[in-house]
VEXVO-931153 format. One record per residue: residue in one letter; x, y, z of N, C-alpha, C in turn. Coordinates in steps of 0.02 Angstrom, whole numbers, padded with zeros to 5 digits, always signed. Layout:
residues N
AXYZXYZXYZ ...
END
This chain:
residues 280
M+00042-00061+00000+00000+00000+00000+00043+00063+00000 N+00020+00114-00037+00055+00177-00033+00016+00225+00012 A+00043+00286+00021+00013+00333+00068-00059+00351+00048 H-00071+00359-00016-00137+00377-00040-00188+00322-00026 E-00167+00260-00034-00212+00203-00022-00231+00198+00052 Y-00184+00211+00097-00201+00214+00168-00253+00268+00181 A-00243+00327+00151-00289+00382+00161-00358+00367+00134 L-00362+00333+00078-00427+00315+00049-00465+00269+00095 Q-00430+00221+00126-00464+00175+00171-00492+00212+00232 A-00454+00260+00256-00477+00299+00314-00538+00340+00295 N-00536+00371+00237-00591+00413+00216-00654+00372+00205 G-00646+00309+00190-00704+00266+00180-00743+00253+00244 S-00708+00256+00301-00741+00242+00364-00751+00304+00408 F-00720+00359+00389-00728+00421+00427-00718+00481+00380 A-00768+00523+00374-00763+00581+00329-00780+00645+00368 L-00759+00701+00341-00775+00764+00372-00851+00775+00372 P-00879+00802+00425-00951+00816+00426-00968+00871+00376 D-01029+00871+00353-01052+00921+00304-01041+00992+00329 A-01047+01001+00394-01040+01069+00422-00972+01100+00405 C-00919+01059+00403-00852+01084+00387-00851+01111+00315 F-00880+01074+00270-00881+01096+00200-00924+01158+00192 K-00980+01162+00229-01024+01220+00224-00990+01282+00251 V-00954+01275+00308-00918+01332+00336-00863+01355+00289 K-00828+01307+00260-00775+01325+00212-00804+01363+00152 A-00862+01341+00128-00894+01375+00072-00915+01446+00091 L-00940+01454+00152-00959+01521+00176-00898+01567+00181 M-00841+01539+00202-00780+01578+00206-00759+01605+00138 E-00775+01568+00086-00756+01588+00018-00808+01632-00015 D-00863+01645+00020-00918+01685-00006-00917+01754+00027 D-00901+01806-00012-00896+01873+00015-00962+01900+00043 N-01017+01870+00023-01082+01894+00045-01108+01859+00108 S-01070+01812+00135-01093+01776+00195-01089+01820+00257 A-01135+01809+00302-01138+01848+00365-01125+01802+00424 I-01112+01832+00482-01099+01794+00543-01157+01747+00557 S-01218+01770+00546-01277+01728+00559-01277+01665+00516 D-01249+01669+00456-01246+01610+00412-01202+01556+00443 F-01145+01577+00470-01100+01530+00502-01133+01500+00564 A-01163+01543+00604-01195+01519+00666-01251+01470+00650 D-01288+01483+00597-01344+01439+00578-01319+01369+00561 V-01262+01365+00525-01234+01300+00505-01213+01260+00566 I-01180+01293+00612-01151+01258+00670-01203+01242+00723 S-01249+01288+00735-01297+01280+00790-01348+01224+00777 V-01353+01201+00715-01397+01145+00700-01377+01083+00739 D-01312+01078+00756-01285+01021+00792-01266+01043+00863 P-01310+01032+00913-01297+01054+00981-01233+01024+01010 S-01219+00962+00992-01159+00929+01017-01096+00964+00992 M-01095+00981+00927-01038+01016+00899-01031+01085+00930 T-01088+01120+00939-01087+01186+00970-01055+01183+01038 S-01075+01134+01078-01048+01127+01145-00973+01114+01144 R-00951+01070+01099-00879+01052+01095-00838+01112+01071 L-00865+01149+01022-00828+01207+00997-00820+01261+01051 L-00872+01270+01091-00867+01319+01145-00816+01296+01198 Q-00814+01231+01210-00763+01204+01255-00693+01219+01229 I-00683+01207+01165-00618+01219+01134-00602+01294+01134 A-00652+01336+01118-00642+01408+01115-00619+01436+01182 N-00643+01405+01237-00626+01429+01304-00568+01390+01335 S-00535+01348+01295-00479+01310+01321-00413+01347+01309 A-00359+01318+01334-00293+01349+01327-00266+01347+01256 I-00302+01314+01210-00279+01313+01140-00277+01384+01113 Y-00329+01424+01130-00336+01490+01099-00322+01547+01147 R-00332+01537+01212-00317+01589+01261-00352+01655+01246 F-00416+01652+01229-00453+01713+01215-00472+01746+01281 P-00469+01813+01284-00488+01848+01346-00563+01844+01358 G-00582+01828+01418-00653+01824+01435-00686+01760+01410 E-00743+01745+01439-00778+01683+01421-00818+01693+01356 I-00815+01644+01312-00854+01644+01251-00912+01596+01262 S-00974+01623+01259-01031+01582+01279-01077+01561+01222 T-01070+01592+01163-01110+01573+01105-01067+01571+01043 I-01089+01531+00994-01053+01527+00931-01052+01595+00896 S-01108+01631+00897-01110+01697+00865-01058+01744+00896 R-01052+01742+00962-01003+01785+00996-00932+01762+00977 A-00923+01697+00974-00857+01670+00956-00837+01694+00887 I-00883+01692+00839-00868+01714+00771-00852+01788+00769 T-00892+01827+00807-00882+01900+00809-00814+01917+00838 I-00794+01883+00891-00732+01899+00926-00671+01871+00890 I-00675+01809+00869-00614+01776+00846-00612+01764+00770 G-00668+01773+00736-00667+01768+00663-00684+01698+00638 T-00699+01697+00574-00722+01634+00543-00665+01584+00534 K-00604+01608+00522-00548+01561+00513-00537+01522+00577 A-00539+01556+00634-00528+01522+00698-00584+01471+00711 I-00646+01489+00693-00701+01442+00703-00691+01380+00660 Y-00671+01391+00598-00658+01333+00553-00603+01289+00581 N-00550+01320+00606-00495+01281+00636-00519+01243+00697 M-00563+01274+00737-00591+01239+00794-00631+01178+00772 M-00668+01185+00718-00706+01128+00693-00659+01071+00673 L-00602+01088+00644-00554+01037+00625-00524+01003+00686 V-00512+01042+00739-00487+01013+00801-00538+00964+00829 D-00602+00984+00828-00656+00940+00852-00661+00877+00810 V-00655+00885+00744-00656+00827+00700-00598+00781+00715 A-00539+00810+00727-00480+00770+00743-00492+00729+00806 A-00520+00761+00858-00533+00726+00920-00580+00667+00909 T-00633+00679+00869-00681+00626+00854-00648+00569+00815 A-00607+00589+00766-00574+00538+00724-00523+00498+00765 F-00486+00532+00807-00436+00497+00848-00470+00442+00889 K-00528+00458+00918-00564+00409+00958-00594+00354+00914 H-00614+00373+00854-00644+00325+00807-00595+00270+00789 F-00530+00288+00785-00480+00240+00762-00441+00208+00819 E-00467+00210+00880-00432+00181+00937-00423+00106+00927 N-00364+00082+00947-00350+00010+00947-00291-00004+00992 Q-00271-00067+00995-00219-00087+01042-00149-00092+01011 A-00142-00073+00947-00078-00083+00913-00025-00033+00935 I-00047+00026+00959+00000+00078+00980-00019+00104+01049 D+00026+00141+01080+00013+00172+01144-00029+00236+01132 L-00094+00232+01145-00138+00288+01128-00125+00350+01171 K-00108+00340+01234-00093+00398+01275-00033+00435+01248 R+00018+00398+01229+00078+00428+01199+00060+00464+01134 F+00018+00432+01093-00002+00463+01030-00039+00529+01042 W-00087+00528+01088-00126+00588+01103-00081+00643+01130 R-00039+00626+01178+00005+00675+01209+00050+00708+01156 M+00081+00667+01114+00126+00693+01063+00088+00737+01013 S+00027+00718+00995-00012+00757+00947-00030+00826+00974 I-00058+00827+01035-00077+00890+01066-00016+00933+01079 Y+00035+00903+01107+00096+00940+01123+00127+00969+01060 C+00129+00929+01006+00158+00953+00943+00118+01012+00917 G+00051+01009+00920+00010+01065+00899+00025+01128+00938 L+00030+01121+01004+00043+01179+01047+00113+01208+01035 V+00163+01165+01029+00231+01190+01018+00236+01222+00949 T+00203+01192+00898+00204+01222+00832+00177+01294+00835 K+00121+01301+00869+00090+01367+00877+00135+01415+00915 N+00165+01392+00970+00207+01435+01011+00271+01455+00975 L+00301+01409+00938+00361+01425+00900+00345+01473+00843 A+00286+01465+00813+00265+01510+00759+00261+01582+00784 I+00236+01590+00845+00232+01657+00875+00302+01685+00883 K+00348+01645+00910+00417+01667+00920+00451+01684+00854 A+00433+01647+00801+00465+01656+00736+00431+01711+00694 G+00379+01741+00721+00346+01795+00687+00301+01774+00630 I+00276+01712+00633+00231+01685+00580+00160+01705+00597 K+00122+01725+00547+00052+01746+00557+00005+01686+00549 D-00058+01698+00568-00110+01647+00561-00090+01582+00597 I-00076+01589+00661-00045+01534+00698-00093+01476+00714 E-00160+01490+00715-00206+01437+00732-00203+01379+00682 R-00193+01395+00618-00189+01342+00568-00128+01297+00581 L-00076+01327+00611-00016+01287+00626-00028+01242+00686 F-00071+01262+00732-00091+01216+00785-00125+01155+00754 V-00170+01166+00706-00206+01112+00673-00156+01067+00635 A-00108+01098+00601-00058+01059+00564-00017+01015+00612 G+00002+01044+00669+00040+01005+00718-00001+00949+00748 L-00065+00962+00760-00110+00912+00789-00119+00853+00741 L-00125+00868+00676-00143+00816+00627-00083+00785+00590 Q-00024+00812+00601+00033+00789+00560+00048+00715+00568 N+00032+00686+00625+00048+00615+00636-00014+00571+00633 F-00068+00598+00605-00131+00560+00600-00120+00493+00564 G-00073+00492+00517-00058+00431+00481-00042+00371+00525 E-00015+00385+00584+00001+00330+00630-00061+00291+00649 L-00116+00327+00662-00178+00293+00680-00204+00250+00623 L-00196+00275+00562-00221+00238+00504-00181+00173+00495 V-00115+00178+00502-00073+00118+00496-00090+00070+00552 A-00101+00096+00613-00117+00053+00670-00182+00015+00659 K-00230+00047+00626-00295+00015+00615-00292-00034+00556 I-00258-00014+00502-00260-00052+00440-00207-00107+00439 T-00147-00091+00462-00092-00140+00464-00058-00136+00532 P-00090-00161+00585-00065-00154+00653+00005-00182+00663 D+00023-00235+00629+00090-00264+00638+00144-00214+00615 V+00130-00178+00562+00177-00127+00538+00183-00070+00588 A+00127-00050+00617+00127+00003+00667+00169-00016+00728 K+00163-00079+00748+00202-00102+00805+00277-00099+00791 V+00296-00115+00730+00367-00111+00710+00390-00038+00713 C+00349+00007+00686+00367+00078+00682+00370+00110+00752 E+00335+00081+00800+00336+00109+00867+00398+00091+00907 Q+00437+00046+00881+00498+00025+00917+00557+00070+00902 Y+00545+00135+00899+00600+00182+00884+00643+00194+00946 N+00704+00215+00933+00753+00230+00986+00803+00281+00960 R+00854+00296+00999+00901+00349+00980+00940+00331+00917 D+00946+00267+00902+00981+00247+00841+00935+00243+00780 N+00870+00238+00793+00820+00233+00740+00761+00279+00757 L+00764+00340+00732+00712+00389+00746+00646+00367+00712 P+00589+00391+00737+00524+00369+00710+00519+00374+00635 W+00541+00430+00606+00535+00441+00535+00577+00392+00494 D+00635+00373+00522+00679+00325+00488+00647+00256+00487 L+00617+00236+00543+00584+00171+00546+00523+00168+00500 Q+00487+00222+00497+00429+00225+00453+00450+00217+00380 E+00503+00249+00361+00529+00243+00292+00549+00171+00277 L+00581+00139+00326+00603+00070+00316+00544+00022+00310 A+00494+00032+00353+00437-00015+00355+00386-00002+00300 L+00377+00061+00281+00323+00079+00234+00348+00105+00167 G+00408+00134+00167+00432+00168+00107+00412+00241+00106 F+00380+00264+00159+00359+00334+00167+00346+00344+00241 T+00326+00405+00260+00315+00419+00331+00241+00431+00346 Y+00225+00432+00410+00157+00444+00431+00132+00512+00406 T+00176+00561+00403+00155+00627+00379+00132+00625+00306 D+00161+00581+00266+00139+00574+00196+00067+00550+00193 I+00049+00503+00237-00020+00479+00240-00066+00535+00263 S-00044+00570+00315-00085+00625+00342-00100+00677+00287 A-00049+00696+00250-00058+00746+00197-00108+00722+00144 E-00104+00658+00126-00150+00630+00076-00222+00632+00101 L-00232+00615+00165-00300+00615+00193-00328+00686+00196 L-00288+00733+00217-00311+00802+00223-00327+00832+00155 K-00292+00809+00104-00308+00830+00036-00376+00803+00014 I-00389+00739+00031-00454+00709+00016-00509+00747+00052 W-00495+00768+00114-00543+00805+00154-00551+00878+00131 Q-00510+00899+00082-00513+00967+00055-00497+01020+00106 L-00450+01005+00151-00428+01056+00198-00387+01108+00161 P-00381+01169+00189-00342+01222+00157-00270+01201+00146 E-00242+01222+00089-00173+01204+00072-00124+01229+00125 K-00139+01285+00157-00093+01312+00208-00085+01265+00267 I-00134+01223+00279-00128+01172+00331-00091+01111+00305 I-00103+01093+00243-00074+01032+00214-00001+01040+00197 I+00020+01097+00172+00089+01107+00146+00143+01089+00197 P+00139+01116+00259+00193+01098+00306+00196+01023+00322 I+00138+00989+00319+00136+00917+00332+00165+00879+00271 R+00144+00900+00212+00167+00866+00151+00243+00871+00143 H+00272+00927+00160+00344+00939+00150+00384+00931+00214 F+00354+00898+00263+00384+00889+00329+00457+00864+00325 N+00468+00815+00282+00534+00783+00279+00585+00821+00237 Q+00566+00879+00211+00614+00921+00174+00631+00984+00212 A+00622+00983+00278+00630+01043+00318+00700+01073+00315 E+00750+01032+00300+00819+01057+00299+00834+01098+00236 S+00792+01093+00185+00803+01129+00123+00795+01205+00133 H+00839+01244+00103+00836+01317+00109+00775+01345+00074 Q+00749+01307+00025+00692+01332-00014+00625+01322+00022 I+00625+01281+00074+00563+01265+00110+00543+01323+00155 N+00478+01336+00160+00456+01394+00200+00459+01379+00275 N+00449+01431+00314+00457+01426+00387+00404+01383+00420 D+00345+01378+00390+00292+01335+00418+00318+01263+00425 V+00351+01239+00372+00376+01171+00372+00429+01162+00426 K+00474+01210+00431+00528+01205+00480+00502+01205+00551 V+00452+01248+00564+00423+01251+00631+00390+01185+00649 L+00353+01156+00601+00319+01093+00614+00369+01036+00627 N+00421+01034+00587+00472+00982+00595+00506+00988+00664 L+00523+01049+00682+00555+01061+00747+00508+01042+00804 A+00444+01060+00798+00396+01046+00851+00386+00971+00860 S+00386+00933+00805+00376+00861+00810+00435+00828+00846 R+00493+00855+00836+00552+00828+00871+00550+00845+00945 L+00526+00905+00960+00518+00924+01031+00464+00882+01064 A+00413+00863+01027+00361+00819+01054+00390+00750+01069 L+00435+00727+01027+00469+00663+01039+00509+00666+01104 L+00544+00721+01114+00583+00730+01175+00537+00733+01236 D+00481+00767+01230+00435+00774+01286+00409+00705+01309 S+00392+00662+01262+00363+00597+01279+00415+00544+01296 H+00477+00556+01276+00530+00505+01286+00594+00538+01311 S+00588+00577+01363+00646+00614+01389+00701+00568+01414 E+00682+00507+01434+00732+00460+01460+00771+00426+01404 E+00745+00428+01343+00775+00393+01286+00816+00439+01241 F+00794+00501+01233+00825+00545+01184+00857+00606+01217 E+00911+00629+01187+00945+00690+01209+00929+00747+01160 Y+00924+00807+01186+00907+00866+01145+00953+00872+01084 D+01018+00869+01096+01066+00880+01042+01065+00826+00989 E+01038+00767+01007+01034+00712+00959+00974+00718+00913 V+00922+00751+00937+00858+00753+00901+00847+00820+00865 I+00868+00874+00897+00852+00940+00871+00905+00962+00821 D+00881+00984+00762+00925+01010+00710+00936+01084+00722 E+00995+01101+00744+01011+01170+00762+01005+01217+00703 S+01016+01191+00643+01011+01234+00583+00939+01259+00574 L+00889+01219+00594+00820+01241+00590+00807+01299+00638 C+00835+01293+00698+00827+01346+00748+00859+01411+00723 Q+00917+01405+00694+00952+01464+00668+00914+01495+00610 S+00887+01453+00566+00849+01478+00509+00787+01516+00531 L+00756+01493+00585+00696+01525+00612+00712+01581+00661 K+00778+01590+00674+00800+01641+00723+00771+01628+00792 L+00771+01564+00811+00746+01543+00876+00805+01527+00922 S+00806+01558+00980+00858+01544+01029+00838+01485+01073 K+00885+01460+01110+00871+01405+01157+00818+01428+01208 E+00821+01491+01227+00772+01518+01274+00702+01519+01243 D+00698+01537+01179+00634+01537+01144+00603+01468+01145 I+00644+01418+01131+00620+01349+01129+00598+01325+01198 E+00637+01342+01248+00620+01323+01317+00553+01353+01338 Q+00542+01416+01321+00479+01450+01338+00420+01417+01302 A+00430+01402+01237+00376+01372+01197+00357+01304+01224 T+00407+01265+01244+00393+01197+01269+00363+01198+01340 E+00384+01246+01380+00356+01251+01448+00282+01269+01445 I+00264+01315+01401+00193+01334+01394+00153+01274+01368 A+00181+01239+01319+00146+01181+01290+00135+01127+01342 A+00186+01113+01383+00180+01061+01434+00126+01080+01485 K+00122+01144+01502+00073+01167+01550+00002+01162+01522 D-00006+01181+01459-00073+01183+01429-00097+01114+01406 A-00051+01069+01392-00070+01004+01362-00117+00964+01407 I-00106+00964+01471-00146+00922+01516-00219+00941+01513 G-00234+01006+01518-00303+01028+01516-00337+01014+01449 I-00299+01024+01395-00327+01013+01328-00340+00939+01316 L-00295+00897+01339-00305+00824+01332-00368+00802+01367 T-00382+00832+01424-00443+00814+01462-00505+00837+01424 V-00502+00895+01392-00558+00921+01352-00570+00876+01292 M-00517+00856+01258-00524+00821+01194-00535+00746+01202 N-00509+00717+01255-00521+00645+01266-00527+00632+01341 P-00582+00653+01371-00590+00645+01444-00589+00571+01466 K-00613+00527+01424-00614+00456+01441-00544+00428+01452 L-00497+00449+01411-00429+00423+01414-00387+00457+01467 F-00403+00521+01481-00358+00560+01525-00389+00579+01592 T-00445+00550+01610-00472+00561+01677-00481+00496+01715 R-00445+00445+01690-00450+00380+01724-00408+00381+01787 
END
């Protein structure tokens, strides 16, 4: 199987809800009003509740409580609402694909932490539209869940990474491509914005001078997520590519601050997104 075939199998059993496509269409329509967005979302009380939970979580850090979807759209804009919908979809999909082939707590922690660090590093690097980078960080390793569900034996092999065989190297050996390649293919099928897909698709070319900063930030964040979850196995200097830090003009202090904030916020967000797994 290639990356696209894995993505097709996933899309066959889990697809984006119609509301995501409708909101995206409204974003592209200059004549749409806030009430149009609210009407699409409020039809689903469960989604409304989850989006308000996410809006008031540490993911976005908005000042004051947001109590209605209309207020959320007014304060934070349609792009942020769309990104929140993708976060909610991700949480639902993650739970949909649960199985015993991989360590799910580790997967969830690394996904949330990677999203937060990607966002925090983007701020430090002066990148705009940072919420989409949280979504990119959250979804970049989605391919692992698909491999775990479709070919669990391969996923188990890929999970045996160590300091001599980093995750991406094992994935290349076992599959001929990486989990990020599968993620990018699925997000393309789901018609997500290219700005979210590009850093995931080009994840493994981060060292190239021609690659944009979104890709470099995502690659760096994923490595920091690996360190966070396996601090006893990996050393900073072995995993982190200093040339990426220099290219982004990020100091060691910048990285320490970004990771400290992510570690602090991750616990609360994990509880919001998967209370069953993280309140046991």
